C-alpha positions in Angstrom: 6.6 -5.8 9.7 2.9 -5.3 8.8 3.7 -1.8 7.6 6.4 -3.0 5.2 4.2 -5.8 3.8 1.3 -3.3 3.4 3.6 -0.9 1.4 4.8 -3.7 -0.9 1.3 -5.1 -1.4 -0.1 -1.7 -2.0 2.5 -0.8 -4.6 1.9 -4.1 -6.4 -1.8 -3.7 -6.4 -1.6 0.0 -7.5 0.8 -0.9 -10.4 -1.5 -3.7 -11.6 -4.6 -1.5 -11.5 -2.8 1.2 -13.5 -1.4 -1.3 -16.0 -4.9 -2.8 -16.5 -6.2 0.7 -17.3 -3.5 1.0 -19.9 -1.7 3.8 -18.1 1.7 5.1 -19.0 4.8 4.7 -16.8 4.0 7.9 -14.9 0.5 6.7 -14.2 1.7 3.3 -13.0 4.2 4.9 -10.7 1.7 7.3 -9.3 -0.9 4.6 -8.6 1.8 2.4 -7.1 2.9 5.2 -4.8 -0.6 6.2 -3.7 -1.7 2.7 -3.0 1.5 1.9 -1.1 0.9 5.0 1.0 -2.6 4.0 1.8 -1.8 0.4 2.6 1.2 1.6 4.7 -1.2 3.8 6.8 -3.6 0.9 7.2 -0.7 -1.3 8.3 0.4 1.4 10.8 -3.0 1.7 12.4 -3.3 -2.1 12.5 0.0 -2.4 14.2 -1.0 0.3 16.8 -4.2 -1.5 17.5 -2.5 -4.9 17.9 0.1 -3.4 20.3 -2.5 -1.6 22.3 -4.7 -4.6 22.6 -1.9 -6.9 23.8 -1.1 -4.8 26.8 
């Protein structure tokens, strides 16, 4: 669940940043993808840490 939320949040943040910088559609999509990927990895590690700590 944390991973999915991270991906969506990252895509939105990346898209907004690219839009503020007056990027074209390709720029917005690239920023959204990269930020979604980064936030997904952060969410994955957070999930792993939470599961390891609960055992």
